C-alpha positions in Angstrom: 8.4 -13.1 -3.4 12.0 -14.6 -3.6 14.7 -14.1 -5.6 17.5 -16.8 -5.8 20.8 -15.9 -7.8 20.9 -12.5 -8.2 24.3 -10.7 -8.3 25.5 -8.2 -7.4 27.2 -4.7 -8.3 27.2 -0.8 -8.6 25.2 1.1 -10.7 27.0 3.4 -12.9 24.2 5.1 -15.0 20.6 4.9 -16.1 19.6 5.7 -19.9 17.2 5.8 -22.4 14.7 5.1 -19.9 14.9 1.1 -20.0 18.6 0.7 -20.0 21.2 0.6 -16.9 25.0 0.2 -16.6 26.0 -1.5 -13.7 29.6 -3.0 -12.9 29.7 -6.8 -11.1 31.2 -7.7 -8.6 33.2 -9.4 -10.5 34.4 -6.4 -12.3 32.7 -7.5 -15.3 30.1 -4.1 -16.5 26.6 -5.5 -17.8 23.8 -3.5 -19.5 20.3 -4.5 -17.9 16.6 -4.4 -18.9 15.1 -1.3 -16.2 11.4 -1.9 -16.1 10.9 1.0 -14.5 9.0 3.8 -16.4 9.0 6.9 -14.2 11.8 9.1 -13.5 13.2 6.9 -10.9 13.5 10.4 -8.8 15.5 9.7 -6.3 17.1 5.8 -6.9 19.0 6.8 -10.1 22.1 6.7 -7.7 25.7 6.5 -9.5 27.5 4.4 -7.3 24.8 2.5 -4.8 24.7 -1.0 -4.7 22.4 -2.8 -6.9 20.8 -6.9 -7.1 20.6 -8.1 -10.7 18.4 -11.0 -12.0 19.4 -13.6 -15.1 17.4 -15.0 -17.9 19.1 -17.0 -20.5 15.5 -16.9 -22.7 16.5 -16.4 -26.4 13.1 -14.2 -26.6 14.9 -11.4 -24.5 17.0 -8.4 -26.0 18.7 -8.2 -22.6 19.7 -11.0 -20.3 20.2 -8.9 -16.9 16.9 -7.2 -15.2 17.8 -4.8 -12.3 15.7 -5.9 -9.7 16.5 -3.9 -6.4 19.0 -0.9 -5.3 20.4 -0.1 -1.9 19.8 3.6 -0.6 22.2 4.9 1.7 20.6 8.3 3.2 21.9 10.5 6.1 19.0 9.5 7.8 18.7 5.8 7.2 19.4 3.2 4.5 16.8 1.4 2.6 15.9 -1.2 0.2 14.0 -0.3 -3.0 12.6 -2.5 -5.4 13.2 -0.7 -9.0 11.7 -3.5 -11.0 7.5 -1.9 -11.5 6.4 -5.0 -13.0 6.7 -6.9 -9.5 4.3 -4.6 -7.5 1.0 -6.5 -8.8 2.9 -10.0 -7.8 3.5 -8.3 -4.6 0.1 -7.9 -4.2 -1.7 -10.6 -5.6 0.5 -12.9 -3.2 -0.6 -10.5 -0.1 -4.3 -10.8 -0.9 -3.8 -14.5 -1.2 -2.0 -14.5 2.3 -4.8 -12.2 3.8 -2.4 -9.6 4.5 -4.9 -6.3 3.6 -7.3 -6.5 6.1 -9.6 -3.8 3.7 -9.4 -6.3 0.8 -10.4 -9.8 3.1 -13.1 -11.9 2.0 -13.1 -12.0 -1.4 -13.9 -15.5 -3.7 -12.7 -15.2 -6.3 -9.6 -13.0 -8.2 -9.0 -11.7 -12.1 -6.5 -9.6 -13.2 -5.7 -7.0 -16.2 -9.8 -5.9 -15.9 -11.0 -3.6 -18.9 -12.9 -0.8 -17.6 -14.1 0.8 -21.0 -11.1 2.6 -22.6 -9.0 1.1 -19.3 -7.6 -1.7 -17.7 -7.6 -2.1 -13.9 -5.1 -4.8 -11.8 -7.2 -6.4 -10.1 -11.6 -7.4 -9.6 -12.2 -9.0 -6.5 -15.1 -11.1 -6.6 -17.6 -11.3 -3.3 -21.1 -13.3 -2.4 -23.0 -10.3 -0.3 -21.3 -7.5 -1.7 -20.1 -5.3 -4.9 -17.0 -6.7 -6.3 -14.1 -4.4 -5.9 -11.6 -3.2 -8.4 -8.6 -2.6 -7.1 -5.6 -0.2 -9.4 -1.6 -0.6 -7.7 0.5 1.6 -7.9 4.3 1.6 -7.1 5.7 4.0 -4.4 9.5 4.4 -4.3 9.8 8.2 -4.3 11.1 9.2 -1.2 12.0 13.0 -0.9 14.2 15.0 1.5 11.5 15.6 3.6 11.4 11.3 3.9 8.0 11.4 3.0 6.9 8.7 -0.1 5.6 10.3 -2.8 3.4 9.2 -6.3 4.2 9.7 -9.1 7.9 10.1 -9.3 7.0 12.2 -12.8 3.8 13.0 -14.6 1.3 10.6 -15.1 -1.1 10.4 -17.7 -2.2 7.2 -17.3 -2.4 7.2 -13.9 -4.8 10.1 -14.0 -7.1 8.3 -16.7 -6.8 5.4 -14.2 -7.8 7.6 -11.3 -11.0 8.4 -13.2 -12.1 5.2 -13.9 -12.3 4.4 -10.5 -13.8 7.7 -9.4 -16.3 6.3 -12.2 -16.8 2.7 -10.4 -17.9 4.6 -7.2 -20.0 7.3 -8.5 -21.8 4.1 -9.9 -22.3 2.2 -6.3 -19.1 0.3 -6.5 -16.5 -0.4 -4.9 -12.6 1.2 -6.1 -9.6 1.1 -4.5 -6.3 2.7 -5.7 -3.5 0.4 -3.2 -0.3 2.0 -3.2 2.4 -0.9 -3.5 5.1 1.3 -1.6 8.4 -0.7 -2.7 10.8 1.5 -0.2 11.5 0.2 3.1 12.9 4.2 3.9 9.0 5.4 3.5 6.4 5.4 6.2 3.6 8.2 4.7 2.6 8.4 1.3 1.5 11.4 -0.4 0.0 12.5 -4.5 3.3 14.6 -5.7 1.3 18.1 -5.9 4.8 19.4 -7.0 5.5 17.1 -9.5 1.9 16.2 -11.2 -0.7 18.5 -9.7 -3.3 17.3 -12.4 -2.4 13.2 -10.5 -2.5 14.9 -7.4 -5.9 17.4 -8.0 -7.2 14.2 -9.4 -6.8 11.7 -6.3 -8.4 14.4 -4.1 -11.5 14.1 -6.4 -11.5 11.0 -6.9 -11.5 10.1 -2.6 -14.3 12.6 -2.8 -16.1 10.4 -5.0 -15.9 7.3 -3.0 -12.4 5.7 -4.0 -10.7 4.4 -1.2 -7.2 5.1 -0.9 -4.9 2.1 0.4 -0.4 2.4 1.2 0.7 -0.9 2.2 4.7 -1.0 3.1 6.7 -3.7 1.6 9.8 -5.8 3.8 12.8 -6.0 1.2 15.9 -7.6 2.5 18.5 -8.8 0.3 22.0 -10.7 1.1 24.5 -12.1 -1.3 22.6 -13.7 -4.8 19.7 -14.0 -2.5 16.2 -11.9 -2.0 13.0 -11.9 -0.6 10.3 -9.4 -0.7 6.5 -9.0 1.2 3.9 -6.3 2.0 3.2 -6.7 5.6 2.1 -3.5 7.0 -0.6 -0.7 6.6 1.0 3.2 6.1 -0.2 6.3 6.3 -1.8 8.1 3.3 -2.5 11.9 3.2 -4.2 14.2 0.9 -1.7 17.2 1.3 1.8 17.9 2.8 2.0 20.7 5.4 3.4 22.5 2.5 -0.1 22.6 0.5 -2.1 23.9 3.6 -4.1 26.2 1.4 -5.7 23.2 -0.1 -6.5 21.9 3.6 -5.0 18.3 5.0 -6.8 15.3 5.0 -5.6 11.8 6.5 -6.8 9.2 4.9 -5.9 6.7 7.7 
């Protein structure tokens, strides 16, 4: 995924969930749309360098959209994608390029597939094996321990998706939860027991039902007015970190 004609600036603040004040390098202050329904824990950093896209569509209330942020932590400098709407595009591109080894061999793809009272992101059709249902979740939370976690706040919708995937797997179908890790500083992903224990427990139950859990990391390069993102590498997923040893630790790699 490539971006052209981005504008850079510094984050002033994010507020009302979907709004962000940004001072552009030109000195102009603008209000940008923030397409991220989570808490953005770890990303909402005053003064951080950010990249915005612009649209002159008359249908939009805000012309600017917050796309990327640069995070300068003590141990490393990283890029992260703020716009969660980009995750499915990244995954689709990766599927079409055959990057995701575990999901190769499909002959047809459908997006936004309804399963009972929920919608899952993709259904991959195969000739000789069951169709594969895939739900994508973007991961951008990197805690001080250097690990990546999902979700970054309580996610009732995410738990609903887990139950849909569990039902498919329990019925003999193939169901995959795919973490799209859009933070270049994350190399390992875990459920956020400390933020949403219900989701974390639901993920454990889903794995027991046969749901496959994958995580792929994103390459993000940004310079000047251009940027490029792509899913490229398989990352480790674990169900419980060391601090939850009473529940047992299980690696999914």
